[in-house]
N, C-alpha and C positions, 0 to 999 in steps of 0.2 A: 504494500500500500504506500510505502514511503516514496518510491520512485514514481509511481503513478500520480501521487499527489503533487510531487515536484513538477512533473511534466505538465500537469494541468495548470498549476500556478504560473509556470513559465509562459504558457499560452496567453494567460490574462496579462502578464507583465509586458510581453512583447507585442501584444495586439493581434497575434496570429489566430486567436480564438474567433475573431471576426471574419476570417477567411474560410472557416470550416464549413463544409457542405451540410445543409439541413435537408433531409429527404422526408417529406410528409407522407403519411398513409391516409387512406380514406375508406369509409364504408357508407353504404346507402341502405336505409331500411325505412319502410313506411313513409316514403316521401321526404325523408330527412337525410341530409348528408352530414357526416361527422369527419372532420379532418384533424389528424393528430400528428404532432411532430416532437422530436427531442429538443430540449433547450438546455442552456447552461445557466446556473444560478448567477444572479447579479446583472445579467444582460437584460435589456428592455425589448419586449416583443409586441407585435400586433399583427392580426390577420387582415389580409386584403382580398377582395373579390373583383373579377373582371368577366365580362362576357365576350371580349374581343382581344385580350392579351395586350391591349394598348392603353386603355384607360382603366385605372385601378382605384377602388374605393375602399377605405378602411371600414371593416365590419366589427372591429373590437377596439377598445381604447388601449393605449400603450400601457403596459404594466411590467414591473420588474419581476423577473423569474425568481421564484423561491423553491421551485421543485425541478424535476428533470424532464417533464413532458407537459405539453399544452394541447388543448383541443378546442374545437369550435364546431357547433352544430347549428344548422338552420334548415328550414323547409325549402325545397327547391322545386322549380317547375321543370319537368323533364324535357320540355320542348325548347328550352333556352339553354345554351351552353354556359357553364359556370367554371371558372378557373380560380384557384386559390393559391396564395403564397403567404409565407410567414416572413415578416420583415423584422430584422433585429439590429440592435446597435448597442454601443457601450453607454450611451447617454439617451435620455428620453426625447 
């Protein structure tokens, strides 16, 4: 655990934590979509949605991570495409 803790702390210190790839997963049930993604404690996150991959709208407020995963659920119209992304940064 010591080396792993040091490696993680080093990523925060150098800022390389902000270049890590975040790969969300999703599930659809009863007309609702749930998008889940890993996150790092201390960073700030919010979910965004788009129907065209050009214009993005925030669908959650920016919050500081206190856990290791985040998820977002909403009802979706299956005839309209929806794309989701998790935006994160070191400051709000």
